[in-house]
C-alpha positions as CSV (number, residue, x, y, z in Angstrom):
1,M,122.3,127.6,98.3
2,N,119.0,128.8,99.7
3,A,118.4,127.8,103.3
4,P,114.8,127.3,104.3
5,T,113.4,130.0,106.4
6,P,111.6,129.2,109.6
7,A,108.3,130.2,108.1
8,S,108.6,127.8,105.1
9,K,109.6,124.8,107.2
10,K,106.7,122.5,107.6
11,K,106.2,120.5,110.8
12,G,105.7,116.8,110.1
13,G,103.4,114.4,111.7
14,R,99.7,114.5,112.5
15,K,97.9,117.4,114.2
16,P,98.0,117.3,118.0
17,L,94.9,116.1,119.8
18,P,92.9,118.4,122.0
19,P,94.3,118.3,125.6
20,D,91.4,116.2,127.0
21,Q,92.1,113.5,124.4
22,R,95.9,113.3,124.8
23,R,97.3,110.3,126.5
24,S,99.4,112.1,129.0
25,L,99.0,109.9,132.1
26,R,100.7,106.6,132.8
27,F,99.2,104.0,135.0
28,E,101.2,101.0,136.2
29,V,99.6,97.6,137.1
30,W,101.3,94.8,138.9
31,L,100.6,91.4,137.3
32,S,101.6,87.9,138.1
33,P,103.7,86.1,135.4
34,V,100.6,84.0,134.5
35,E,98.4,87.2,134.2
36,R,101.0,88.9,132.1
37,A,101.3,85.9,129.8
38,E,97.5,85.8,129.5
39,L,97.4,89.5,128.6
40,V,100.2,89.2,126.0
41,A,98.6,86.1,124.5
42,R,95.2,87.8,124.2
43,A,96.6,90.9,122.7
44,K,98.7,88.9,120.2
45,L,95.7,86.9,119.2
46,V,93.9,90.0,117.9
47,G,97.1,91.7,116.7
48,I,97.4,94.6,119.1
49,T,99.8,95.6,121.9
50,P,99.0,94.6,125.5
51,G,98.6,98.3,126.4
52,E,96.0,98.8,123.6
53,Y,94.3,95.6,124.7
54,M,93.9,96.9,128.2
55,R,92.8,100.4,127.0
56,R,90.1,98.8,124.8
57,A,89.0,96.5,127.6
58,I,88.6,99.4,130.1
59,T,86.8,101.7,127.7
60,G,84.6,99.0,126.2
61,A,85.9,99.6,122.7
62,P,85.5,96.6,120.4
63,M,88.5,94.3,120.0
64,P,89.7,93.9,116.4
65,P,89.0,90.5,114.8
66,P,91.9,88.1,114.9
67,P,94.1,88.2,111.8
68,L,93.2,85.5,109.2
69,P,95.6,82.7,108.6
70,A,97.2,82.8,105.1
71,L,95.7,79.4,104.3
72,N,92.2,80.7,105.0
73,R,92.7,83.7,102.7
74,Q,94.1,81.5,100.0
75,A,91.2,79.0,100.2
76,W,88.7,81.9,100.3
77,T,90.2,83.3,97.1
78,E,90.3,79.9,95.3
79,L,86.6,79.3,96.2
80,C,85.8,82.5,94.5
81,G,86.1,80.8,91.1
82,L,83.9,78.0,92.2
83,A,81.2,80.4,93.5
84,A,81.4,82.3,90.2
85,N,81.0,79.2,88.1
86,A,78.1,78.0,90.2
87,N,76.4,81.4,89.7
88,Q,77.0,81.3,86.0
89,Y,75.6,77.8,85.8
90,Q,72.5,79.0,87.7
91,V,72.0,81.8,85.2
92,A,72.3,79.3,82.4
93,V,69.7,77.0,84.0
94,N,67.4,79.9,84.6
95,A,67.7,80.8,80.9
96,G,67.0,77.2,79.8
97,K,70.5,76.7,78.4
98,A,71.8,74.1,80.8
99,F,70.2,70.9,81.9
100,G,73.0,68.8,83.6
101,W,71.9,69.4,87.2
102,A,68.5,69.4,88.9
103,P,67.7,73.1,89.2
104,A,66.8,72.8,92.9
105,L,70.3,71.7,93.8
106,L,72.1,74.8,92.6
107,P,70.8,77.3,95.1
108,E,71.8,74.9,97.9
109,L,75.3,74.5,96.4
110,I,75.7,78.3,96.1
111,R,74.6,78.7,99.7
112,Q,77.0,76.0,100.9
113,I,79.9,77.6,99.0
114,S,79.0,81.0,100.5
115,A,78.8,79.5,104.0
116,L,82.2,77.9,103.6
117,R,83.8,81.1,102.4
118,R,82.3,83.1,105.2
119,G,83.5,80.5,107.7
120,L,87.0,80.8,106.4
121,L,86.8,84.6,107.1
122,G,85.6,83.9,110.7
123,L,82.1,85.3,109.9
124,D,78.8,83.6,110.6
125,P,78.5,80.9,108.0
126,D,74.7,80.7,108.3
127,E,74.1,84.4,107.5
128,N,72.4,84.6,104.1
129,C,75.0,86.8,102.5
130,L,77.4,86.2,99.6
131,V,79.8,89.1,100.4
132,P,81.7,89.3,103.7
133,V,80.5,92.0,106.1
134,E,83.2,93.9,108.0
135,D,81.3,94.5,111.2
136,A,80.2,90.9,111.8
137,H,82.3,90.7,115.0
138,D,80.4,93.6,116.8
């Protein structure tokens, strides 16, 4: 059997940070049980640890958006088909191939579907955009 030589052995993990960016200092904080519960609850709400929550609060880094409930994701996905059908119908109306609805109603219907889908994602439902924007919480 060939044993690996020290030169061929690769070190795992990511590359070390520069010394000024390494988290090498520990700082302890005394909290009341109510304060600790509040910190844990706030951190859990956005899906990060209490230590990461405090670090972001101190440095002014943005907090991540809260995770979406599974029901919201499911409803958003199911409304995708409705939005696609409404858009296809609008194309047919514009081409003179569909006459079932008043043409003025379709843009409002499409806007309402878009607003509902954006609201399900926790984004601004009034923003005029059909596709979710990732940095909407900044």
